[in-house]
N, C-alpha and C positions, 0 to 999 in steps of 0.2 A: 459806946465806948469811945474815949478822950480822942479829939485831931489832935491830942498831941501825943501820936501813939507812932512807934517806928517800925520797921522791917529789918530784920536780921535775915541776909541771902547769903547763903553757902551754898555755892556752884562747885561741882564735878568737873576739873578738867585734866587733860592729860597730865600736863605739867604744870606745876606752880610757878617753876623757875622762868616760864616761858610767860611774856607779858603782853596780853592782846586783849583787846576791847569787846567783848561778846555784845551780843543783842540785847542776853540779861541786863550788862551793866547800862547799858546803854537806857532800857527802856526804864530802869531805876532812877537815872537823872530826868528821863522825863516824868513820872511819877513825883519829883522832888520838884520841879518847875511847877509844872502843870497841876498838882493835889496838892503843893505842901505837906508830902509825905515823905520823912528823912527816913535815909536807910543806910545799913550798915553792909557793904558787899565784900567777902571774902569769899576764896577759892580755896579747894584742898584736894589733891592727889590721891591722897590715902584717906584708911578709916582714924589714923595715929590724926594726921591732920585733920581729919573731920573732930575730934574727940579736943585737941590742941585749941580750933579754934572755938566751941563753944565753952573749955573751960575757961577761955579767954574772955567769954561774953558775960560769963557765970562768975567768975570772981574778982575780973580786972575792971568792967564797965560799970561804972557805978548808976548808969541809965539800964541797965536790966530789964526792971520791972514794968519800962516806959515801952518794951518792944512785943507788941501785942502778935505779931505774926513775924513765925519762924520760916522763910520761906527756902526750899531744898531743890535746887536744878541739881537733878542726877540724875544719870542714864539706868537703864536698868530692864527686870521685865517684873514683871507682875507687880507681886509685892517683897523685891528686891531690890537693892540701889546695887550701881556697880561701878567701883573705885579702883583704878590700877588693876583692871581685869580679873579681879576678888570680887563675887557676888556677897552679898552681905542683907540677912531677910529682914524685913519689920521689926520681927519680936529681935534680934540682936541690936539695932537702932534702939527699938526701945526701952532695952538695957541698958545701953550706955546714955539715953535720956534720963534714966532712972530716978523720977519724984523731982526733975529740972526745969519742966513746961509748966508747973501751976499756973493756969488761965490764959496758956497760950493758945493761939492756932497754928499750927503746925499744916504748913502747906505745899504741897508739892506740884513742880509745874510738869505739863504734860510729855517730856523726857523719859518718862516710865508709866507703867499701868500701876493704877491706887484700885483693887479689888479684894476688899476686906469683908469677910462674912460676920455676923454680931457677935459674934465669941473674938473673933480678930480684932475688931475695932477696940470692945471690949476692953481688950488686954492691952492694947499700945495706949488707948484711953487712961486707964488705970496707973499702969506704970509707970508712963511720965508724967503724969499729972495733968497732961494738956485738956483744954476747955474743949479743942475741935481737932480734928485732923480731916484735910481734903485733897484731892486731887481729881484724875480725870480717866475714866473707864477706856480713855481710846489714845492711843502716841502717836493719833493722825498728823503724819508729818510734816505734811505742807504748811500747817501751822502752828505754829506755835504759841500757845497759851500766853506766854508773858506779854505778847504783844498786843494784846486786846483783852482779853476774857483774865486773866491774870490783873491788870490794871483798874478794871472797874471792879472785881474782887477785892482788891486792898484798899478800895475808896471808901467800897461799900462797908467793912468793918470798920470804918473808920465812925460812918453816918447811925450804923443800927450798932443795937446791945445784944438783940436776940440773934441767934445762927439762923433759926428759921425766916426772922426778915430777911437777911443776906440774902439767902439762896433765893427768896420769892424776888426781891428784885434783882438780883442777877438775871436770874431767867424770864423776867420782864423785859430787861435790855436787851439782852441777847439770848434769845430763846434757841435760834436754829443755831448755833454756836456752842451753845451750853448742851444741844445733843448733839450735835457732832463729835464733840471731845468727851461727852459723857461725865460731864461735871457732878462730883458727887462728895459730900462734906458727911462725915460722922461724927456724933456728940452724944 
């Protein structure tokens, strides 16, 4: 995959009107400086905000084809995300992204668990058109995935074409952390 690829990060926050620098934002800045990977960071506090951000990215950003990774940092339970105290299933998210994620990797931070069975993962990939979906089977709260593991994952996505190679290299570099957070990638 080209080294000129970008990350689009959408973080769920309690209130978009409140401006704070989050750990995710700091880590994306570090990724830009250390690895040269450019990112766009947006926040949302409702499903409508998520949809508006996605629409703006799709229809107003002429570099959309260069966004390899759609990075979603949202709280939730298993295969749900939570925005403004409402839970949305991954099926609902897939329908929101319907056909719009061709060739993208949709990556969920460990703020929520990602535990898809083969049918669920195939449905998500088929509906969204995504190349892969990844995340963690453990939301181990003492370690934020964005600190180390996500940074390495994003860098490896720039280096390797095949997702199997990305996962293998990630486990080689951070085996204990991958096991602790239960890194998963479906394709």
